C-alpha positions as YAML, in Angstrom:
chain: A
units: angstrom
residues:
- id: 1
  name: MET
  ca: [-0.09, -0.29, 0.08]
- id: 2
  name: ILE
  ca: [1.53, 3.34, -0.51]
- id: 3
  name: ALA
  ca: [0.47, 6.51, 1.98]
- id: 4
  name: GLN
  ca: [0.66, 9.81, 1.14]
- id: 5
  name: HIS
  ca: [1.88, 12.09, 4.26]
- id: 6
  name: ARG
  ca: [1.62, 15.34, 5.32]
- id: 7
  name: THR
  ca: [5.30, 17.14, 6.34]
- id: 8
  name: ASP
  ca: [4.01, 17.59, 9.34]
- id: 9
  name: GLU
  ca: [3.22, 14.24, 10.35]
- id: 10
  name: LEU
  ca: [7.08, 13.66, 9.38]
- id: 11
  name: ARG
  ca: [10.33, 12.93, 11.06]
- id: 12
  name: PHE
  ca: [13.65, 13.00, 9.01]
- id: 13
  name: LEU
  ca: [16.19, 11.60, 11.09]
- id: 14
  name: VAL
  ca: [20.03, 12.21, 9.78]
- id: 15
  name: HIS
  ca: [22.74, 9.52, 11.10]
- id: 16
  name: TRP
  ca: [26.08, 10.15, 11.29]
- id: 17
  name: SER
  ca: [28.48, 7.21, 12.02]
- id: 18
  name: ALA
  ca: [32.91, 6.48, 11.50]
- id: 19
  name: GLU
  ca: [34.34, 3.43, 11.83]
- id: 20
  name: VAL
  ca: [38.03, 3.65, 13.46]
- id: 21
  name: PHE
  ca: [40.73, 1.35, 12.82]
- id: 22
  name: GLU
  ca: [43.99, 1.17, 15.31]
- id: 23
  name: ASP
  ca: [46.08, 0.61, 12.34]
- id: 24
  name: PHE
  ca: [45.86, -0.30, 8.83]
- id: 25
  name: ALA
  ca: [46.03, -4.33, 8.81]
- id: 26
  name: GLU
  ca: [43.24, -3.91, 10.76]
- id: 27
  name: LEU
  ca: [41.14, -1.56, 8.46]
- id: 28
  name: LYS
  ca: [42.20, -4.37, 5.95]
- id: 29
  name: LYS
  ca: [41.06, -6.50, 7.85]
- id: 30
  name: ASN
  ca: [37.15, -4.97, 7.85]
- id: 31
  name: MET
  ca: [37.66, -4.30, 4.63]
- id: 32
  name: ASP
  ca: [38.47, -8.08, 3.22]
- id: 33
  name: GLY
  ca: [35.76, -9.32, 5.71]
- id: 34
  name: THR
  ca: [38.08, -11.69, 7.85]
- id: 35
  name: ASP
  ca: [37.50, -10.67, 10.38]
- id: 36
  name: ASP
  ca: [33.06, -11.05, 10.01]
- id: 37
  name: LEU
  ca: [30.68, -13.27, 12.07]
- id: 38
  name: THR
  ca: [30.55, -16.78, 11.17]
- id: 39
  name: TYR
  ca: [26.63, -18.80, 11.34]
- id: 40
  name: ASP
  ca: [28.39, -20.97, 13.89]
- id: 41
  name: GLN
  ca: [29.76, -18.08, 15.89]
- id: 42
  name: VAL
  ca: [26.62, -16.50, 15.80]
- id: 43
  name: PHE
  ca: [24.39, -19.09, 17.21]
- id: 44
  name: GLU
  ca: [26.82, -20.43, 19.71]
- id: 45
  name: THR
  ca: [26.96, -16.49, 21.07]
- id: 46
  name: PHE
  ca: [22.23, -16.74, 20.70]
- id: 47
  name: ILE
  ca: [22.98, -20.33, 22.86]
- id: 48
  name: LYS
  ca: [25.06, -19.08, 25.08]
- id: 49
  name: ASP
  ca: [23.11, -16.26, 26.42]
- id: 50
  name: LEU
  ca: [19.80, -18.79, 25.84]
- id: 51
  name: ARG
  ca: [21.65, -20.94, 28.24]
- id: 52
  name: ALA
  ca: [22.38, -17.87, 30.65]
- id: 53
  name: ARG
  ca: [19.47, -16.87, 31.15]
- id: 54
  name: GLY
  ca: [17.83, -20.24, 32.06]
- id: 55
  name: ILE
  ca: [16.13, -20.97, 28.68]
- id: 56
  name: SER
  ca: [14.91, -24.60, 27.49]
- id: 57
  name: PHE
  ca: [15.50, -25.70, 23.79]
- id: 58
  name: GLU
  ca: [16.11, -28.47, 22.04]
- id: 59
  name: MET
  ca: [19.58, -27.71, 19.20]
- id: 60
  name: PRO
  ca: [17.92, -27.82, 16.28]
- id: 61
  name: SER
  ca: [20.97, -29.22, 13.21]
- id: 62
  name: ASP
  ca: [19.22, -25.94, 10.57]
- id: 63
  name: PRO
  ca: [19.19, -23.11, 13.42]
- id: 64
  name: VAL
  ca: [18.48, -21.30, 10.30]
- id: 65
  name: ARG
  ca: [15.54, -22.54, 9.53]
- id: 66
  name: ASP
  ca: [13.97, -24.52, 12.06]
- id: 67
  name: PRO
  ca: [11.26, -22.93, 13.01]
- id: 68
  name: GLN
  ca: [10.93, -23.43, 16.45]
- id: 69
  name: PHE
  ca: [14.21, -22.44, 17.57]
- id: 70
  name: ILE
  ca: [13.51, -18.90, 15.88]
- id: 71
  name: LYS
  ca: [10.58, -18.46, 18.25]
- id: 72
  name: THR
  ca: [12.19, -19.33, 21.15]
- id: 73
  name: LEU
  ca: [14.94, -16.57, 19.82]
- id: 74
  name: VAL
  ca: [11.79, -14.01, 18.77]
- id: 75
  name: ALA
  ca: [10.14, -14.28, 22.59]
- id: 76
  name: ALA
  ca: [14.22, -14.18, 23.95]
- id: 77
  name: TYR
  ca: [14.84, -10.66, 22.64]
- id: 78
  name: ASP
  ca: [11.72, -9.27, 21.69]
- id: 79
  name: PHE
  ca: [11.07, -5.67, 22.83]
- id: 80
  name: GLY
  ca: [7.66, -6.38, 22.57]
- id: 81
  name: THR
  ca: [4.36, -4.50, 20.77]
- id: 82
  name: PRO
  ca: [4.76, -0.93, 19.77]
- id: 83
  name: VAL
  ca: [2.95, 2.02, 21.88]
- id: 84
  name: GLU
  ca: [0.35, 2.05, 18.40]
- id: 85
  name: TYR
  ca: [0.84, 0.18, 15.66]
- id: 86
  name: PRO
  ca: [-1.89, -0.02, 12.96]
- id: 87
  name: GLN
  ca: [-5.04, -2.26, 13.05]
- id: 88
  name: ASP
  ca: [-3.94, -4.24, 9.31]
- id: 89
  name: ALA
  ca: [-0.27, -4.46, 10.15]
- id: 90
  name: PRO
  ca: [1.14, -7.53, 10.21]
- id: 91
  name: VAL
  ca: [2.74, -8.78, 13.96]
- id: 92
  name: SER
  ca: [5.34, -10.48, 12.24]
- id: 93
  name: PRO
  ca: [7.05, -11.09, 8.96]
- id: 94
  name: LEU
  ca: [7.02, -14.64, 9.81]
- id: 95
  name: ASN
  ca: [3.80, -15.05, 11.26]
- id: 96
  name: LEU
  ca: [4.87, -16.19, 14.30]
- id: 97
  name: GLN
  ca: [3.95, -15.85, 17.63]
- id: 98
  name: ALA
  ca: [6.05, -15.83, 20.99]
- id: 99
  name: ALA
  ca: [7.05, -19.66, 22.13]
...
């Protein structure tokens, strides 16, 4: 759906950020992606945190696509429902309910 809004209904936000590197080697590592997180690192971090929070779950063989694991993550890390939310808007792009 395309909507039209008056300018008094809009807010404009500009965000500026900078990346600072200790040396050229650190810049190069950032630019070539050798310091990028892997899926294994990401899910190890989630699993460690879920266990530390005492949240029970079964470790899926494919955590990226496992609906129950995704529901567990959503339930653990969801910040809640916005104060104002359009009635016809979907609750979640995955249409998931909290675990």
